[in-house]
N, C-alpha and C positions, 0 to 999 in steps of 0.2 A: 508378476509386476507388469502393468499395462505399458503399451508403447503405441506410437503413432506411425502409420504408413502414409506418406504423402507423395503423390505422383505429380510431377510438374513438367513443364511450366503451367501455371494457372493464372487467370486474370479475374480479380474480384469485381463483381458487379451486383448492385441491388441495394438492399436496406438492412441495416443492423441496429438492434436495440441494445443500448448500454445497460448493464446490470448495476445494482447498487454497489457503492464503494466499499471494498474490503477495508481499506485503511481508515475510513470514517466509521464503519460498523464496529470495529474492534474496541476503540475507546468508549464508544457509546454503550456497548454491551457491558464493558467493565464498570461504567458509571451507574449502571442499574443497581449495583451493590449499595449505592448511597440511599436507596429508596425504601420506605416502609410500604408505600402504595404500589399497585401494579404498574408495570411499564410495558407498553406495546411498541415494538419496533417493526416498521414496514420497509419494503424494498430491500430486504436483507439478501445478499447474494448467497447462493447455495454453493459454497466453496469450502475446502477442507479446513482452512484457518478459522472460519466461522463455526464449523462443527466442533473444533477443538475448544474455542472460547466458550461455547455454550455448554460443552461437557464440563469445563472448568467451573463455570458458574453453578451448574447443577451439583457438582461435587461439593460446593460450599454450602449447600443446603437450600438453594432456591428452587422453586417449582417452575418448570418450563412447559409451555404449551406452544409447540412449533407447528406451523403449517407451511411445508415446503412448496406446495403448489401456489400458495399466495405470497410466498417469500416474506413471511412474517413470524414473529415470536412474541409471546406474552410471558413476562417474567414476574413472579410473585415471591415476596419474602415469606419464609415460614418461621416456625418457632424453634427449628433445629438447625441453626446456622453454625458452621464451623469456619475457621479462618486459616485453613491449611491448603496451600496450592502446591500439589505434588509435582515432582520432576517428570513423572510419567505423562502428564498433560502439558507441562510448560516446555519440555525439551525440544519440541518441533516448531515452536512459535515464539518469536521475539516478543509479541504483544502480551504474553503471559505476565510480564512484569507490571502491566497496567492495573492489575487488581490490587497491588500493594497500597497505593495511596487511598483508594476508596475503602479498603478493609480497615486500615488504621484510623481513617477519619470517622468511619461509622461505628466500628466495633472495638477500637482502641488497641487492637493487636492483629498481627498477621505473621504467618510463617510461609514464606514463598520461595520456591526453587529459583535459583539463577536461571535465566531463560536460554533458549536455543534459537533455532531459525536457520536462515540461509547462511552458508559459509562465505560471506562477502566482507568480513572484517570483524574487528574486535567489538565495536559498538558497546563500550563499557556502560554499566548501570550506575556508576558513581555520581553522575549528574542527577539522576532520580533520587538517589539516597541523600546526597548533600542538600537538595532542595527540601525534601521531606524532613530532614533533620532540623533545618532552620525553622520549620513550622512546629517543631516539638517532638518529632518521632525519635525514639532511641532504637538502636539496632546493633546487632552483631551478626557476622557471617560464620556459620559453622557447618562444615561438611556439605558445602554447596547450597545451603539454605540461608535466606535472610530471615532472622528472627527479629521482628519489629514490634514495638509497643509504645504507648503513651499513657501517662497516669491520668490525664484529663483531656479535654478537648484540645485539638491542635490550635495554635495561636497564630493569627495573621502576622505576616512580616513582609518586608521588602526584600526581594530576592532578585539578583541579577545572574543569569546563567553565563558561565564563562565562555561557552560556545553554544551555538544554536542547536537545540536537540528537540526533535519532534516528540519522542516518548516522554522525556522529562517535563516538557511543557504540558503535555496531556495529564500526566500524573499529578503535577502540582496544581493545575486548574481544578481537577476533580477533588483533590484533598481539601483545597481551600474553600470549596463551596460550603462545607460544614464546619469550618474553623471559626473560632471566636475572633471577631474584629475584621479588619481589612488586610488583604494580601495584595501586594503589588509585584507583579512579575515583569522583569525587564529582559531584553534580548531574547524574546520568545520566538519559537517557530510559528509561522503564520500560514502554513499550508491551508487550503480551503477546507480540508477535512477537520481542522481545528477551529479556524476563525469563522467559518460558515456553519459547519454542522455540529460539532461538539458544543460550541458556545450556544448555538440556537436551541439545541436539545435541552441543555441544562437551564437556560433562561425560560424556556417554555414551561419547565417544571417548577419555576419559582426561584431559581438561583439569581444572584445579582452580579452579573459579569459584564464589564464594559471595557472595550478596547479604547484606550486613551491616546495611543500613538501607534506608529506602524508595528512596532514589536513590544509594546507595553500594554498590559492588561491589568485591570483592577477587579478584585473579587471581594465583595462584602459577604461574609459568612451568614448563612441562615440556619435555623434550627432543624428544618426538615424540608424535603422536596415533595411536591404533590404528584398525583397520578398524571401520566402523560402518554400520548400516542404520537409517534414521530416517524416520518418517512425519510430514509437515508438518501443522500445525494447520489448522483451517478458516479461511476468509477472513472476518475481522471486518467489513470494509467491504461485502463482498457480502451478508453476513447482514443488516446494517443496511439495505442498499438494498432487499432483498426485504421487510423489515418495513415500510418506508415504502410499498412497492408495495401491500401489503395495506391499509394505512391510507388511502392516497389514493383507492383505488378501492372503498371499502366492502367489501373482500374478506375472504377467510378462508383462511389459509395454515398448513400445518404445515411448519416449517423444520427439516431434519435436518442434523447434521454440524457443529454449533457449540455451544460451551459458553456458555450465556446469562449466566453469572456475569461474563464478560469484557465485556459490553456493558450493564452495569447503568444507567449514565448515560443511554444512548440509550433503553432500554426504559422507564425512569421518565418521560422526556419524552413518549414515545408514549402512556403511560398518562394523562398530563396532557391530551393532545389528545383523549382519549376512547377509546383502544384498549383492548380486553380481551385480556389476555395471561396465558397459563399456561406454566410452564416445567418441563422435566424435565432430566435430566443433560446430554443433547446434543440436546434438542428444544425448539422454541419453537412454541406455538400462538398465533396472533394473529388477532384479528378487528377489522377497521377500523370506526370509528364512522360512524353515519349523518350526524352533524353534527360537524365537526372544530372543536375549540376552539383559539383562538389562544394563543400563548405570548408574554408581554410582552417577554422578552429571552432569547436564547441567545447565549452567548459561547464561541467555540472556544478550547480550551485543550489543553495537553499531557495525555497519559493520566495519570490516570483521569478527566479532564474530557471535554467534548464534542469529538469529533474533527473537525478541519478537513476530512477526507476524506468526511464526511457532511453538510457544511454545505449544499452545492448541492442534495442530495436533500431535506433538510428544508425548504429554501426553496420548492421546488416544492410540497411538502405544505402549507406554511403559506399559499400562494396560495389554497388552497381553504378555509382556516379562516374562522370567523366572527370578524371583528375584525382589529385591527392587531397585527403581531408585529415584533420587531426582532432582527436577527442581527448580532452583532459579530464580525468576523474578526480575531483577534489573532495568528495564526500566519504567514500569507502576505499580502503587501501587494497582490497582484493576482489575488485569487481570486473576483471577482464577474463574470467574463467571460460567465457564463451568463445574467446579468440581461437583457441586450439581446435574447437569443433567447427567453427566457420572456415578455418584453414582446410579441414578435411573436405569441405565442399568446394574448395578451390580459392578461397579468399587469400589476398596478400595483405597481411597486417603485421606491422612491426611494433612491439611493445617495449617501451623503455620507461621504467619506474611507473609514474601515473599517467603517462601519455601513450596513446595508440595512434600510430600513423596508418591510415587506411588508403591503400592504393586501389583506385577504382577500376571500372570496366571489367569486373569479375564475371566470368561465365560459370555460374554455379553448376556443379555436377552432383547428382544424387549420391549419397553415401550413408553409412550407418553412424549414428551420432549418440552421444550421451549427455543428458541434461545435468547441470550442476547446481543451478538455483532457479528461482521463480522467473525472474526477468530474462536471464540467459536462455532459459528454455523456450520462451516465446520468440526470441530473436532467431533461434534455430528453425522454428516453424515458419517465420517470415522468409528466411533465406530459402527454405525447402520448397515453398510454394512457387518460387520462380526458378528452381533448379531443374536441369534436364534429367529426367528419369526418376527412379524411386529413391526416396530417403526414408530411413527408419530412425525414429527418435525414441531412445530408451529412457526409462526412469521419469516418465511424465507426471508422476505424483507431485513433482514440484509445480507443474502447471495447475494441477487440481487445487493447490493451495490458494490460488488467487484469480483464476479465470473460470467463470461459470459456463459450463457446456461449450467450451471454445470450439471443439471439433464440429458440433452441430451448427454453431453460428457460421463457421467458415464454410461448411458444406453447403449451407443455404445460399451463400454468395459466390459459389463457383469453384471452391477448392476441393480437389480430389483427395480427401483425407479419411482415414479409417482408424478407429481405435481397436487394437488387438489386446484382449485380456487373456492372460495366462492362467 
């Protein structure tokens, strides 16, 4: 099992290019199931979750032509489609559930394993199932599998989600594209990966999707989608992670390939801790402060609030701040798993229920660490690059799920990092 060796302290300087968004790619790849015509996806990140989703789509009978060097894939429907999504492929990735809506909408049936992924909370699938049921899907759960079917086309309905759910919003939008009539979805998730990318991809292929309010979308069903070539947006969380890297290390970075308007909340917080930031259309210039200021309270919220996927990274940063900061986690109930490992580096963090109090001015010291989930893993990397001495981070396969060639990108901007393969 691979691990990272990081010798600190390091100061990041230079230019970094942001890869395609994992969280945008996964639903768009799942949506390729809706097509009779070929689909070409560009700017696809070479990360493990994408490998898993492509393996899943291939297992369903689709033909794939992937070019890793060009970060692209072409997906073609064949005459030998099956509708079984096995546990062996879905167990490591939450996004496996996203094939359910497209399979039922296109082929009238699906047998899909209940999903896995990071151990950061329950994340129940009932919101997906309830929405699809309202569109006409029948289902039962037997031995860990969702057995779903519909006798005819799904039928458009008005659905209000009881809570904001990214995955359920994506599943319902995709399914509604081929439903008969109009579907109105209310209280939707509006992450850029949905509102900007998934919607744009489907509309480019002939879908009729229109956002009529901040969290309301209307989908008029069509009979089929046409051939399309589409380029994925930059990765919002990777961009935020490298912004934090510049700040925690008193570094200076030029970040290419991401629209800074999509992370206004995060950039405003970094300005509050003392960062100097200039932005252009697809560029961010960020200079970390010599003294990091504390933030009294950060609360994770649905977009366009502060993202839970950057909570761990900001916690590592606030360990170096002058004074006390509080982080309130309101999205997932088990997302402070990185705290114990940050303490091994010398952090002083007190956790009570869903709040973490971070006592700043930490002088990180290198130690041996264990990754627990994707975003927690990268928080350990950020802390390690400013720690004194050598840090070993084990179980970095979590990082490989969502960050493309992160050690190569970090090495290029001044981080002393090595991957050790056993």
